MIDOSE-1310 file (N, C-alpha, C; in nm, 2 decimals, decimal comma, always signed):
residues 269
mtpe	+2,83/-0,16/-1,01/+2,69/-0,12/-1,02/+2,60/-0,25/-1,00; +2,50/-0,23/-0,92/+2,39/-0,34/-0,89/+2,30/-0,33/-1,02; +2,28/-0,46/-1,08/+2,20/-0,45/-1,19/+2,05/-0,44/-1,15; +1,97/-0,40/-1,26/+1,84/-0,38/-1,22/+1,77/-0,52/-1,18
ilev	+1,67/-0,48/-1,10/+1,60/-0,60/-1,02/+1,46/-0,59/-1,06; +1,39/-0,71/-1,08/+1,25/-0,72/-1,10/+1,19/-0,84/-1,04; +1,07/-0,84/-1,04/+0,98/-0,94/-0,97/+0,91/-1,03/-1,08; +0,92/-1,16/-1,06/+0,85/-1,24/-1,16/+0,76/-1,34/-1,09
sfkg	+0,63/-1,34/-1,15/+0,53/-1,42/-1,08/+0,52/-1,56/-1,16; +0,50/-1,67/-1,08/+0,48/-1,81/-1,13/+0,34/-1,86/-1,09; +0,32/-1,98/-1,12/+0,20/-2,06/-1,10/+0,18/-2,06/-0,94; +0,07/-2,05/-0,89/+0,05/-2,05/-0,74/+0,07/-1,92/-0,70
nkrv	+0,07/-1,80/-0,76/+0,09/-1,67/-0,69/+0,22/-1,66/-0,62; +0,32/-1,73/-0,67/+0,47/-1,73/-0,63/+0,54/-1,61/-0,69; +0,59/-1,52/-0,61/+0,67/-1,41/-0,67/+0,81/-1,41/-0,62; +0,90/-1,40/-0,73/+1,04/-1,42/-0,69/+1,12/-1,30/-0,76
pyfn	+1,22/-1,24/-0,67/+1,30/-1,14/-0,75/+1,42/-1,19/-0,83; +1,45/-1,13/-0,94/+1,55/-1,17/-1,02/+1,63/-1,04/-1,07; +1,76/-1,06/-1,10/+1,84/-0,95/-1,15/+1,83/-0,95/-1,30; +1,85/-0,83/-1,36/+1,85/-0,82/-1,51/+1,98/-0,77/-1,56
pkei	+2,09/-0,86/-1,55/+2,22/-0,81/-1,59/+2,24/-0,77/-1,72; +2,18/-0,84/-1,82/+2,19/-0,80/-1,95/+2,10/-0,67/-2,00; +2,04/-0,62/-1,90/+1,95/-0,50/-1,93/+1,86/-0,52/-2,04; +1,79/-0,64/-2,04/+1,68/-0,68/-2,14/+1,57/-0,58/-2,11
kvkp	+1,51/-0,54/-2,21/+1,40/-0,43/-2,20/+1,26/-0,51/-2,18; +1,21/-0,51/-2,06/+1,08/-0,58/-2,02/+1,01/-0,49/-1,95; +0,89/-0,52/-1,94/+0,77/-0,44/-1,86/+0,67/-0,54/-1,79; +0,62/-0,50/-1,70/+0,51/-0,59/-1,63/+0,40/-0,64/-1,73
gdyv	+0,40/-0,77/-1,71/+0,31/-0,85/-1,81/+0,39/-0,93/-1,90; +0,52/-0,90/-1,93/+0,59/-0,98/-2,01/+0,64/-1,11/-1,97; +0,63/-1,21/-2,04/+0,67/-1,33/-2,01/+0,83/-1,36/-2,04; +0,90/-1,41/-1,92/+1,04/-1,42/-1,94/+1,10/-1,56/-1,89
ivea	+1,22/-1,59/-1,95/+1,28/-1,71/-1,91/+1,39/-1,67/-1,81; +1,40/-1,75/-1,69/+1,48/-1,70/-1,59/+1,56/-1,82/-1,54; +1,67/-1,81/-1,46/+1,74/-1,92/-1,41/+1,67/-1,99/-1,29; +1,67/-2,13/-1,29/+1,61/-2,20/-1,20/+1,70/-2,30/-1,12
dkgi	+1,63/-2,38/-1,04/+1,72/-2,48/-0,97/+1,76/-2,59/-1,08; +1,89/-2,59/-1,11/+1,94/-2,68/-1,20/+1,86/-2,67/-1,35; +1,84/-2,54/-1,39/+1,77/-2,54/-1,52/+1,72/-2,41/-1,55; +1,61/-2,39/-1,61/+1,54/-2,27/-1,64/+1,39/-2,28/-1,61
dlgr	+1,33/-2,16/-1,59/+1,18/-2,15/-1,56/+1,12/-2,05/-1,64; +0,98/-2,04/-1,65/+0,93/-1,94/-1,72/+0,82/-1,87/-1,63; +0,82/-1,74/-1,63/+0,72/-1,67/-1,53/+0,69/-1,54/-1,62; +0,62/-1,46/-1,53/+0,55/-1,32/-1,59/+0,62/-1,21/-1,50
vski	+0,67/-1,10/-1,56/+0,72/-0,99/-1,48/+0,59/-0,92/-1,42; +0,62/-0,91/-1,29/+0,50/-0,85/-1,20/+0,54/-0,70/-1,15; +0,67/-0,68/-1,12/+0,72/-0,54/-1,08/+0,85/-0,53/-1,13; +0,89/-0,40/-1,15/+1,04/-0,36/-1,19/+1,10/-0,26/-1,10
grlv	+1,21/-0,26/-1,08/+1,31/-0,16/-1,02/+1,26/-0,13/-0,88; +1,24/-0,01/-0,84/+1,25/+0,04/-0,70/+1,13/-0,04/-0,62; +1,01/-0,07/-0,69/+0,90/-0,13/-0,62/+0,95/-0,28/-0,56; +1,05/-0,33/-0,64/+1,11/-0,47/-0,59/+1,21/-0,44/-0,49
alsr	+1,30/-0,34/-0,51/+1,41/-0,32/-0,42/+1,36/-0,27/-0,29; +1,24/-0,22/-0,27/+1,19/-0,18/-0,14/+1,14/-0,30/-0,08; +1,11/-0,41/-0,14/+1,05/-0,52/-0,05/+1,18/-0,61/+0,01; +1,13/-0,68/+0,09/+1,23/-0,77/+0,17/+1,28/-0,88/+0,09
ikge	+1,41/-0,88/+0,04/+1,46/-1,00/-0,05/+1,54/-1,08/+0,03; +1,52/-1,21/+0,03/+1,60/-1,32/+0,10/+1,70/-1,38/+0,00; +1,83/-1,38/+0,04/+1,91/-1,47/-0,04/+1,95/-1,37/-0,17; +2,03/-1,44/-0,25/+2,08/-1,37/-0,37/+1,99/-1,41/-0,49
pknl	+1,94/-1,30/-0,56/+1,85/-1,33/-0,67/+1,91/-1,38/-0,79; +1,85/-1,49/-0,85/+1,91/-1,54/-0,98/+1,89/-1,45/-1,08; +1,91/-1,48/-1,22/+1,92/-1,38/-1,32/+1,81/-1,41/-1,42; +1,76/-1,30/-1,49/+1,68/-1,30/-1,61/+1,76/-1,35/-1,72
irka	+1,72/-1,44/-1,80/+1,80/-1,49/-1,92/+1,75/-1,42/-2,05; +1,62/-1,42/-2,08/+1,58/-1,36/-2,21/+1,41/-1,35/-2,21; +1,36/-1,28/-2,29/+1,22/-1,27/-2,29/+1,17/-1,40/-2,36; +1,05/-1,45/-2,33/+1,00/-1,56/-2,37/+0,94/-1,53/-2,51
veed	+0,95/-1,64/-2,60/+0,88/-1,64/-2,74/+0,77/-1,73/-2,74; +0,69/-1,72/-2,85/+0,57/-1,80/-2,87/+0,58/-1,94/-2,84; +0,69/-2,00/-2,89/+0,72/-2,14/-2,88/+0,73/-2,18/-2,72; +0,78/-2,08/-2,63/+0,79/-2,10/-2,51/+0,66/-2,11/-2,44
llkl	+0,57/-2,02/-2,48/+0,43/-2,02/-2,43/+0,35/-2,14/-2,47; +0,38/-2,20/-2,58/+0,31/-2,32/-2,63/+0,36/-2,43/-2,53; +0,48/-2,43/-2,50/+0,54/-2,53/-2,41/+0,48/-2,52/-2,27; +0,47/-2,39/-2,23/+0,41/-2,37/-2,10/+0,27/-2,43/-2,09
qenr	+0,19/-2,41/-2,20/+0,05/-2,45/-2,19/+0,06/-2,60/-2,19; +0,15/-2,66/-2,26/+0,16/-2,80/-2,25/+0,19/-2,86/-2,11; +0,29/-2,79/-2,06/+0,31/-2,83/-1,90/+0,20/-2,81/-1,81; +0,10/-2,72/-1,84/-0,01/-2,70/-1,76/-0,11/-2,82/-1,79
elel	-0,11/-2,87/-1,91/-0,20/-2,99/-1,94/-0,14/-3,11/-1,87; -0,01/-3,13/-1,86/+0,06/-3,25/-1,81/+0,05/-3,24/-1,66; +0,03/-3,12/-1,60/+0,02/-3,10/-1,46/-0,11/-3,15/-1,40; -0,22/-3,13/-1,48/-0,35/-3,17/-1,45/-0,35/-3,34/-1,44
kafa	-0,28/-3,40/-1,54/-0,27/-3,53/-1,54/-0,19/-3,59/-1,43; -0,09/-3,52/-1,40/+0,00/-3,56/-1,28/-0,08/-3,54/-1,15; -0,16/-3,45/-1,15/-0,24/-3,43/-1,03/-0,32/-3,55/-1,01; -0,39/-3,60/-1,10/-0,48/-3,73/-1,09/-0,39/-3,84/-1,06
vgre	-0,29/-3,85/-1,11/-0,20/-3,96/-1,08/-0,15/-3,96/-0,94; -0,12/-3,84/-0,89/-0,06/-3,82/-0,75/-0,18/-3,86/-0,66; -0,29/-3,82/-0,69/-0,40/-3,85/-0,58/-0,43/-4,00/-0,58; -0,42/-4,06/-0,70/-0,43/-4,22/-0,71/-0,33/-4,28/-0,63
kigk	-0,19/-4,23/-0,63/-0,09/-4,31/-0,57/-0,10/-4,27/-0,41; -0,15/-4,15/-0,38/-0,15/-4,13/-0,24/-0,26/-4,21/-0,18; -0,37/-4,24/-0,24/-0,47/-4,33/-0,21/-0,41/-4,48/-0,19; -0,33/-4,51/-0,30/-0,27/-4,64/-0,30/-0,20/-4,68/-0,17
hnlq	-0,11/-4,57/-0,14/-0,02/-4,59/+0,00/-0,10/-4,54/+0,11; -0,22/-4,52/+0,11/-0,31/-4,48/+0,23/-0,24/-4,37/+0,31; -0,19/-4,27/+0,25/-0,13/-4,16/+0,32/-0,23/-4,04/+0,36; -0,22/-4,00/+0,48/-0,30/-3,89/+0,53/-0,25/-3,76/+0,50
mklv	-0,28/-3,73/+0,36/-0,23/-3,60/+0,31/-0,33/-3,55/+0,20; -0,34/-3,43/+0,17/-0,42/-3,37/+0,08/-0,35/-3,30/-0,04; -0,35/-3,36/-0,17/-0,29/-3,29/-0,28/-0,34/-3,17/-0,31; -0,27/-3,06/-0,31/-0,32/-2,92/-0,35/-0,29/-2,89/-0,48
dvey	-0,18/-2,89/-0,54/-0,13/-2,86/-0,67/-0,02/-2,92/-0,72; +0,02/-2,93/-0,84/+0,12/-2,99/-0,92/+0,18/-2,89/-1,00; +0,33/-2,88/-1,00/+0,39/-2,78/-1,09/+0,50/-2,84/-1,15; +0,53/-2,82/-1,29/+0,64/-2,87/-1,36/+0,74/-2,73/-1,36
qfdk	+0,86/-2,76/-1,33/+0,96/-2,65/-1,38/+0,94/-2,64/-1,53; +0,98/-2,53/-1,59/+0,95/-2,50/-1,73/+1,01/-2,61/-1,82; +1,15/-2,64/-1,79/+1,22/-2,74/-1,85/+1,20/-2,88/-1,81; +1,11/-2,92/-1,74/+1,06/-3,04/-1,69/+1,16/-3,12/-1,61
nklt	+1,27/-3,04/-1,56/+1,38/-3,10/-1,48/+1,32/-3,13/-1,33; +1,22/-3,07/-1,30/+1,16/-3,10/-1,16/+1,02/-3,08/-1,17; +0,95/-3,17/-1,09/+0,80/-3,19/-1,07/+0,77/-3,18/-0,94; +0,70/-3,08/-0,89/+0,67/-3,06/-0,75/+0,52/-3,08/-0,71
fyft	+0,50/-3,16/-0,62/+0,36/-3,19/-0,56/+0,35/-3,11/-0,43; +0,26/-3,04/-0,44/+0,22/-2,95/-0,29/+0,12/-3,02/-0,23; +0,12/-3,04/-0,10/+0,01/-3,11/-0,02/+0,02/-3,04/+0,12; -0,11/-3,07/+0,17/-0,12/-3,03/+0,32/-0,15/-3,15/+0,40
sekr	-0,12/-3,15/+0,53/-0,15/-3,26/+0,62/-0,14/-3,21/+0,75; -0,20/-3,27/+0,85/-0,20/-3,22/+0,99/-0,08/-3,27/+1,05; -0,01/-3,37/+1,01/+0,12/-3,42/+1,07/+0,21/-3,45/+0,97; +0,32/-3,51/+1,02/+0,44/-3,55/+0,93/+0,40/-3,67/+0,85
vdfr	+0,44/-3,69/+0,74/+0,40/-3,80/+0,63/+0,53/-3,86/+0,59; +0,54/-3,99/+0,60/+0,64/-4,06/+0,54/+0,62/-4,09/+0,40; +0,67/-4,00/+0,30/+0,62/-4,03/+0,16/+0,73/-4,07/+0,07; +0,83/-4,14/+0,14/+0,93/-4,18/+0,05/+0,91/-4,29/-0,06
qlvk	+0,81/-4,39/-0,02/+0,77/-4,48/-0,12/+0,69/-4,42/-0,23; +0,61/-4,31/-0,20/+0,55/-4,24/-0,30/+0,63/-4,16/-0,40; +0,74/-4,11/-0,35/+0,82/-4,04/-0,42/+0,90/-4,13/-0,52; +0,94/-4,25/-0,49/+0,98/-4,36/-0,57/+0,90/-4,39/-0,68
dlaa	+0,75/-4,40/-0,65/+0,66/-4,45/-0,75/+0,64/-4,33/-0,85; +0,64/-4,20/-0,81/+0,63/-4,10/-0,90/+0,76/-4,08/-0,98; +0,86/-4,08/-0,91/+1,00/-4,08/-1,00/+1,00/-4,19/-1,10; +0,96/-4,30/-1,08/+0,97/-4,42/-1,17/+0,88/-4,39/-1,29
kyrt	+0,77/-4,33/-1,27/+0,68/-4,29/-1,37/+0,71/-4,17/-1,45; +0,77/-4,07/-1,39/+0,78/-3,94/-1,47/+0,94/-3,92/-1,50; +1,01/-4,01/-1,44/+1,16/-4,00/-1,48/+1,22/-3,87/-1,46; +1,20/-3,79/-1,37/+1,25/-3,66/-1,35/+1,25/-3,64/-1,20
riel	+1,32/-3,53/-1,16/+1,34/-3,51/-1,01/+1,19/-3,48/-0,95; +1,16/-3,54/-0,86/+1,02/-3,53/-0,78/+1,05/-3,46/-0,65; +0,96/-3,36/-0,63/+0,97/-3,29/-0,50/+0,83/-3,29/-0,43; +0,82/-3,34/-0,31/+0,69/-3,33/-0,24/+0,72/-3,23/-0,12
rqig	+0,62/-3,12/-0,15/+0,65/-3,01/-0,05/+0,51/-2,99/+0,04; +0,53/-3,00/+0,17/+0,41/-2,99/+0,26/+0,39/-2,83/+0,29; +0,28/-2,79/+0,26/+0,23/-2,63/+0,29/+0,13/-2,62/+0,39; +0,12/-2,51/+0,44/+0,01/-2,48/+0,54/-0,12/-2,44/+0,46
vrde	-0,24/-2,43/+0,53/-0,36/-2,40/+0,48/-0,37/-2,25/+0,42; -0,28/-2,18/+0,49/-0,28/-2,03/+0,43/-0,20/-2,03/+0,30; -0,09/-2,10/+0,29/-0,02/-2,13/+0,16/-0,11/-2,19/+0,06; -0,20/-2,28/+0,10/-0,29/-2,36/+0,01/-0,38/-2,24/-0,06
arrl	-0,44/-2,15/+0,03/-0,53/-2,05/-0,03/-0,45/-1,95/-0,13; -0,31/-1,93/-0,10/-0,24/-1,84/-0,18/-0,21/-1,91/-0,32; -0,19/-2,05/-0,31/-0,16/-2,11/-0,44/-0,29/-2,12/-0,54; -0,40/-2,16/-0,46/-0,53/-2,17/-0,54/-0,60/-2,05/-0,57
gglg	-0,58/-1,94/-0,49/-0,65/-1,81/-0,51/-0,80/-1,82/-0,47; -0,87/-1,70/-0,49/-1,01/-1,70/-0,47/-1,05/-1,55/-0,42; -1,16/-1,54/-0,38/-1,21/-1,41/-0,34/-1,25/-1,40/-0,19; -1,22/-1,31/-0,12/-1,25/-1,29/+0,03/-1,40/-1,25/+0,03
vcgk	-1,45/-1,24/+0,17/-1,58/-1,19/+0,19/-1,60/-1,05/+0,14; -1,51/-0,97/+0,13/-1,49/-0,84/+0,09/-1,54/-0,83/-0,07; -1,52/-0,94/-0,13/-1,54/-0,95/-0,29/-1,41/-0,92/-0,37; -1,31/-0,90/-0,28/-1,18/-0,88/-0,37/-1,09/-1,00/-0,36
plcc	-0,98/-1,01/-0,46/-0,90/-1,12/-0,45/-0,84/-1,13/-0,32; -0,80/-1,25/-0,28/-0,73/-1,27/-0,16/-0,60/-1,18/-0,13; -0,58/-1,13/-0,01/-0,46/-1,05/+0,00/-0,33/-1,13/-0,02; -0,33/-1,26/+0,03/-0,22/-1,33/+0,01/-0,18/-1,36/-0,15
ttfm	-0,27/-1,35/-0,23/-0,24/-1,36/-0,37/-0,20/-1,23/-0,45; -0,22/-1,11/-0,38/-0,20/-1,00/-0,45/-0,08/-0,92/-0,40; -0,07/-0,89/-0,27/+0,03/-0,80/-0,23/+0,12/-0,84/-0,10; +0,06/-0,95/-0,02/+0,13/-1,00/+0,08/+0,25/-1,09/+0,05
enfe	+0,36/-1,07/+0,13/+0,48/-1,14/+0,10/+0,50/-1,25/+0,20; +0,47/-1,22/+0,32/+0,49/-1,32/+0,42/+0,37/-1,33/+0,52; +0,34/-1,44/+0,58/+0,23/-1,47/+0,67/+0,30/-1,43/+0,80; +0,21/-1,35/+0,89/+0,25/-1,34/+1,02/+0,14/-1,39/+1,12
pist	+0,18/-1,42/+1,24/+0,09/-1,48/+1,34/-0,03/-1,39/+1,37; -0,14/-1,44/+1,39/-0,26/-1,35/+1,41/-0,35/-1,43/+1,53; -0,38/-1,35/+1,62/-0,45/-1,42/+1,74/-0,59/-1,35/+1,76; -0,67/-1,41/+1,83/-0,80/-1,35/+1,86/-0,80/-1,24/+1,94
qyak	-0,68/-1,20/+2,01/-0,66/-1,08/+2,08/-0,66/-0,96/+1,98; -0,64/-0,96/+1,87/-0,65/-0,87/+1,76/-0,80/-0,83/+1,74; -0,88/-0,93/+1,74/-1,03/-0,92/+1,72/-1,08/-0,85/+1,85; -1,04/-0,88/+1,98/-1,08/-0,83/+2,09/-1,05/-0,68/+2,10
eqhl	-0,93/-0,64/+2,05/-0,89/-0,50/+2,05/-0,96/-0,42/+1,96; -1,01/-0,48/+1,85/-1,10/-0,40/+1,75/-1,25/-0,42/+1,78; -1,29/-0,46/+1,90/-1,42/-0,47/+1,94/-1,51/-0,55/+1,84; -1,45/-0,66/+1,80/-1,53/-0,75/+1,71/-1,59/-0,87/+1,78
plnp	-1,70/-0,90/+1,75/-1,78/-1,03/+1,80/-1,69/-1,15/+1,78; -1,65/-1,23/+1,88/-1,57/-1,35/+1,86/-1,64/-1,46/+1,79; -1,69/-1,44/+1,68/-1,76/-1,53/+1,60/-1,67/-1,60/+1,49; -1,62/-1,73/+1,52/-1,54/-1,78/+1,42/-1,58/-1,78/+1,27
gklt	-1,70/-1,79/+1,24/-1,75/-1,78/+1,11/-1,73/-1,65/+1,04; -1,74/-1,55/+1,13/-1,69/-1,42/+1,06/-1,56/-1,37/+1,08; -1,47/-1,44/+1,16/-1,34/-1,39/+1,17/-1,24/-1,47/+1,10; -1,28/-1,59/+1,04/-1,18/-1,68/+0,96/-1,21/-1,65/+0,82
gicg	-1,10/-1,67/+0,74/-1,10/-1,65/+0,59/-1,12/-1,78/+0,54; -1,12/-1,79/+0,40/-1,15/-1,92/+0,33/-1,05/-2,03/+0,37; -0,93/-1,99/+0,42/-0,83/-2,08/+0,44/-0,86/-2,16/+0,59; -0,96/-2,10/+0,66/-0,99/-2,16/+0,79/-0,92/-2,09/+0,91
rlkc	-0,84/-2,00/+0,88/-0,75/-1,92/+0,98/-0,80/-1,79/+0,99; -0,76/-1,72/+1,10/-0,82/-1,58/+1,12/-0,78/-1,49/+1,01; -0,86/-1,40/+0,97/-0,84/-1,31/+0,85/-0,71/-1,23/+0,87; -0,63/-1,22/+0,76/-0,52/-1,13/+0,77/-0,54/-0,99/+0,77
cllf	-0,66/-0,95/+0,74/-0,70/-0,80/+0,75/-0,71/-0,76/+0,91; -0,71/-0,86/+1,00/-0,73/-0,83/+1,15/-0,59/-0,77/+1,16; -0,48/-0,81/+1,12/-0,34/-0,76/+1,13/-0,31/-0,62/+1,06; -0,37/-0,61/+0,94/-0,36/-0,49/+0,87/-0,43/-0,36/+0,94
ekef	-0,54/-0,40/+1,01/-0,62/-0,27/+1,07/-0,57/-0,26/+1,23; -0,51/-0,34/+1,28/-0,47/-0,35/+1,42/-0,41/-0,21/+1,45; -0,31/-0,17/+1,38/-0,24/-0,03/+1,41/-0,35/+0,09/+1,42; -0,43/+0,08/+1,31/-0,53/+0,19/+1,30/-0,62/+0,19/+1,42
yeea	-0,67/+0,08/+1,45/-0,75/+0,07/+1,57/-0,68/+0,10/+1,71; -0,55/+0,08/+1,73/-0,49/+0,11/+1,84/-0,48/+0,26/+1,86; -0,46/+0,32/+1,75/-0,45/+0,48/+1,75/-0,59/+0,54/+1,76; -0,70/+0,48/+1,70/-0,82/+0,53/+1,70/-0,89/+0,53/+1,83
vkky	-0,86/+0,42/+1,92/-0,93/+0,39/+2,04/-0,88/+0,48/+2,15; -0,77/+0,54/+2,13/-0,70/+0,61/+2,24/-0,79/+0,74/+2,29; -0,88/+0,78/+2,20/-0,98/+0,89/+2,25/-1,09/+0,84/+2,31; -1,11/+0,71/+2,34/-1,23/+0,67/+2,37/-1,21/+0,60/+2,52
pple	-1,30/+0,62/+2,61/-1,28/+0,56/+2,74/-1,29/+0,41/+2,74; -1,23/+0,33/+2,84/-1,24/+0,18/+2,84/-1,40/+0,14/+2,84; -1,42/+0,02/+2,80/-1,55/-0,05/+2,82/-1,58/-0,05/+2,97; -1,71/-0,04/+3,00/-1,77/-0,05/+3,13/-1,71/+0,07/+3,23
tkik	-1,65/+0,18/+3,17/-1,63/+0,29/+3,23/-1,76/+0,36/+3,29; -1,76/+0,40/+3,42/-1,88/+0,46/+3,48/-1,89/+0,60/+3,44; -1,99/+0,66/+3,41/-2,00/+0,80/+3,36/-2,13/+0,86/+3,41; -2,12/+0,99/+3,46/-2,25/+1,07/+3,50/-2,29/+1,14/+3,38
tpqg	-2,42/+1,12/+3,35/-2,47/+1,21/+3,23/-2,59/+1,28/+3,28; -2,64/+1,38/+3,20/-2,76/+1,45/+3,25/-2,89/+1,38/+3,27; -2,88/+1,25/+3,20/-2,99/+1,16/+3,22/-2,96/+1,05/+3,35; -2,84/+1,07/+3,39/-2,83/+0,97/+3,51/-2,69/+0,89/+3,49
tafi	-2,67/+0,81/+3,57/-2,53/+0,72/+3,56/-2,55/+0,61/+3,46; -2,43/+0,61/+3,38/-2,44/+0,50/+3,27/-2,31/+0,43/+3,27; -2,29/+0,32/+3,19/-2,17/+0,27/+3,17/-2,13/+0,26/+3,02; -2,01/+0,26/+2,99/-1,97/+0,24/+2,84/-1,99/+0,10/+2,80
drid	-2,10/+0,08/+2,71/-2,12/-0,04/+2,67/-2,04/-0,09/+2,54; -2,03/-0,01/+2,45/-1,94/-0,03/+2,33/-1,91/+0,09/+2,25; -1,82/+0,10/+2,15/-1,79/+0,21/+2,08/-1,80/+0,18/+1,94; -1,81/+0,28/+1,86/-1,82/+0,28/+1,71/-1,71/+0,39/+1,66
ifre	-1,59/+0,34/+1,61/-1,49/+0,44/+1,58/-1,52/+0,50/+1,45; -1,61/+0,45/+1,37/-1,63/+0,49/+1,23/-1,73/+0,61/+1,23; -1,83/+0,60/+1,31/-1,94/+0,68/+1,33/-1,89/+0,79/+1,45; -1,80/+0,76/+1,53/-1,73/+0,82/+1,65/-1,86/+0,84/+1,75
rvyl	-1,91/+0,73/+1,77/-2,04/+0,72/+1,88/-1,98/+0,63/+1,98; -2,05/+0,68/+2,12/-2,02/+0,58/+2,22/-2,16/+0,53/+2,27; -2,17/+0,41/+2,29/-2,30/+0,34/+2,33/-2,31/+0,33/+2,50; -2,40/+0,41/+2,55/-2,41/+0,41/+2,69/-2,53/+0,31/+2,74
rfpd	-2,50/+0,23/+2,83/-2,59/+0,15/+2,91/-2,64/+0,21/+3,04; -2,77/+0,24/+3,05/-2,83/+0,30/+3,16/-2,91/+0,18/+3,25; -2,95/+0,22/+3,36/-3,02/+0,12/+3,43/-3,13/+0,06/+3,34; -3,18/-0,06/+3,39/-3,29/-0,15/+3,30/-3,23/-0,18/+3,16
diie	-3,09/-0,18/+3,15/-3,04/-0,21/+3,02/-3,08/-0,13/+2,90; -3,11/+0,00/+2,92/-3,14/+0,09/+2,82/-3,01/+0,14/+2,75; -3,00/+0,13/+2,62/-2,88/+0,17/+2,55/-2,91/+0,29/+2,46; -2,82/+0,39/+2,49/-2,82/+0,51/+2,41/-2,70/+0,55/+2,35
drpi	-2,69/+0,60/+2,23/-2,55/+0,63/+2,18/-2,55/+0,79/+2,17; -2,41/+0,84/+2,20/-2,38/+0,98/+2,21/-2,25/+0,99/+2,12; -2,23/+1,11/+2,07/-2,11/+1,16/+2,02/-1,99/+1,15/+2,11; -1,88/+1,11/+2,06/-1,75/+1,10/+2,15/-1,72/+1,23/+2,22
eevq	-1,75/+1,33/+2,14/-1,71/+1,47/+2,21/-1,79/+1,49/+2,31; -1,92/+1,46/+2,32/-2,02/+1,49/+2,42/-1,98/+1,39/+2,55; -1,94/+1,28/+2,52/-1,90/+1,19/+2,63/-1,77/+1,24/+2,70; -1,68/+1,28/+2,62/-1,55/+1,33/+2,68/-1,58/+1,45/+2,76
kwlh	-1,68/+1,55/+2,74/-1,71/+1,65/+2,83/-1,76/+1,60/+2,94; -1,85/+1,49/+2,95/-1,91/+1,44/+3,07/-1,79/+1,38/+3,17; -1,70/+1,31/+3,09/-1,59/+1,25/+3,17/-1,51/+1,35/+3,23; -1,49/+1,48/+3,18/-1,40/+1,57/+3,24/-1,47/+1,68/+3,32
s	-1,60/+1,66/+3,32/-1,68/+1,76/+3,40/-1,69/+1,73/+3,56
């Protein structure tokens, strides 16, 4: 019988599935100790059971060990304070080695068996000497992990222009490629300032709404379609699928909007 599966969240909005072979009674919000790479880690339960099983799981999940106790949470807070100091040290040493990289975050594994430095860079970086310097200072396993700007936004969090927490920090599991073609299909102005998120890349919601727009525009004629109306010949200038209106361009660039039902009658008359 497959053991219960649950999802545990860590610093940087990282979410990882784990088995619960001991059937420890936990609920979302509980802090737990789990198996980690050559040690243990501490995270917070975010989902349990079917909600996790329905998501795409890569590889074999590790196991939940036990619920965290007050002493564990005090140690976690201590780790967070040490991470802030390690961040300052990391930036100092990056400058010392004159490396073209931006330090984003630092994270200790709960048992301090590993210290990970997350960074962004526009190109590959030779950080071997930097790793040696950091290992000599902290005397633990050092990992430097290069991430993309979208991953940076996920780790640091924030609010989108909609006023809600970033999608990548709440429910998104993986990033998918997004192109300006999605904006064109949704009849959005190709204004980079309005199409890009705080990460500097095209907004993920362009992908979420793509399927809806593809279905919604089926009942609308293509832009620039010539149409005969009681007021004379016009061309389809733009559409508004939410108000279900079609904007018609008449001679002398006069724009008037009409309900889609009315436009469809003219097209088929």
